[in-house]
C-alpha positions as CSV (number, residue, x, y, z in Angstrom):
1,X,-1.0,-5.9,14.1
2,X,0.9,-2.9,15.4
3,X,3.5,-1.4,13.1
4,X,5.6,1.7,13.1
5,X,5.9,3.6,9.8
6,X,9.2,5.1,8.9
7,X,9.4,7.6,6.0
8,X,12.7,9.3,5.2
9,X,12.6,13.1,5.0
10,X,13.7,13.2,1.3
11,X,10.6,11.2,0.4
12,X,8.4,13.8,2.1
13,X,10.2,16.7,0.5
14,X,10.0,15.1,-3.0
15,X,7.8,17.2,-5.3
16,X,5.8,14.1,-6.3
17,X,4.7,13.6,-2.7
18,X,4.1,17.3,-2.0
19,X,1.9,17.7,-5.2
20,X,-0.4,14.8,-4.3
21,X,-3.8,15.7,-2.9
22,X,-4.3,15.0,0.8
23,X,-6.7,12.1,-0.2
24,X,-3.9,10.4,-2.2
25,X,-1.4,10.9,0.6
26,X,-3.9,9.4,3.1
27,X,-4.4,6.4,0.8
28,X,-0.6,5.9,0.6
29,X,-0.2,6.1,4.4
30,X,-3.1,3.6,5.0
31,X,-1.5,1.2,2.5
32,X,1.9,1.7,4.1
33,X,0.5,0.8,7.5
34,X,-0.9,-2.5,6.2
35,X,2.3,-3.9,4.5
36,X,3.6,-7.1,6.2
37,X,6.8,-6.7,8.1
38,X,7.6,-10.5,7.9
39,X,7.2,-13.2,5.2
40,X,3.9,-15.1,5.6
41,X,1.4,-17.3,3.8
42,X,-2.0,-15.8,2.9
43,X,-5.1,-17.7,2.1
44,X,-6.9,-16.2,-0.9
45,X,-10.1,-18.2,-1.2
46,X,-8.4,-21.6,-0.7
47,X,-5.2,-20.7,-2.7
48,X,-2.2,-20.2,-0.5
49,X,-0.1,-17.2,-1.6
50,X,3.4,-16.6,-0.2
51,X,3.8,-12.9,0.6
52,X,7.2,-11.4,1.2
53,X,8.0,-8.7,3.7
54,X,6.8,-5.4,2.2
55,X,3.9,-7.0,0.4
56,X,0.1,-7.0,1.0
57,X,-2.8,-8.9,-0.6
58,X,-5.8,-6.7,-0.6
59,X,-8.9,-5.8,-2.8
60,X,-9.7,-2.2,-3.7
61,X,-12.9,-2.6,-1.7
62,X,-11.0,-3.6,1.5
63,X,-8.7,-0.7,1.0
64,X,-11.7,1.6,0.5
65,X,-13.1,0.4,3.9
66,X,-9.8,1.2,5.6
67,X,-9.6,4.7,4.2
68,X,-11.9,7.7,5.0
69,X,-15.4,7.2,3.8
70,X,-15.3,10.4,1.8
71,X,-12.7,8.9,-0.6
72,X,-14.5,7.3,-3.5
73,X,-13.5,3.8,-4.7
74,X,-12.4,5.2,-8.1
75,X,-9.9,7.4,-6.4
76,X,-8.4,4.3,-4.6
77,X,-7.9,2.7,-8.1
78,X,-6.4,5.9,-9.5
79,X,-4.1,6.2,-6.5
80,X,-2.7,2.7,-7.0
81,X,-1.9,3.6,-10.6
82,X,-0.3,6.8,-9.6
83,X,1.9,5.1,-6.9
84,X,2.9,2.5,-9.4
85,X,3.8,5.1,-12.0
86,X,5.9,6.9,-9.3
87,X,7.6,3.5,-8.7
88,X,6.6,3.6,-5.0
89,X,4.7,0.3,-5.3
90,X,4.4,-2.6,-7.7
91,X,0.8,-3.9,-8.5
92,X,-0.1,-7.3,-9.7
93,X,-3.3,-9.3,-9.6
94,X,-2.9,-12.8,-8.0
95,X,-5.9,-15.1,-8.0
96,X,-8.8,-12.8,-6.9
97,X,-6.9,-10.1,-5.1
98,X,-4.3,-7.4,-5.8
99,X,-0.8,-8.0,-4.5
100,X,1.0,-4.8,-3.8
101,X,4.8,-4.6,-3.2
102,X,6.4,-1.6,-1.6
103,X,9.3,-0.8,-3.8
104,X,10.5,2.5,-2.5
105,X,13.3,1.9,0.1
106,X,12.7,5.2,1.8
107,X,9.4,3.9,3.3
108,X,9.5,1.2,5.8
109,X,7.2,-0.6,8.3
110,X,8.6,-2.3,11.4
111,X,7.1,-4.3,14.3
112,X,6.5,-2.4,17.5
């Protein structure tokens, strides 16, 4: 899956983004690259989950594998909480996985 990430300049100039550590910025960019660009069904251990555009179904361990190995798993968990507090994403647990919804309209993924 090849996607293009588009982030508006005002998001990157926002103090919340600039004050994040490089690890948290990396986690957010990895997450952003994995969001679906189209609606689709996702099989979560036999339970079909409908995911809208701008959503992803992922475990923290899967996200940990996608990020740099120097980033500990606890930091992934903290990052999700921070991004949710900043209203960049919405986090909910569905079946056995986390469903993350990209809520900030200044960030976008598009098909290549």
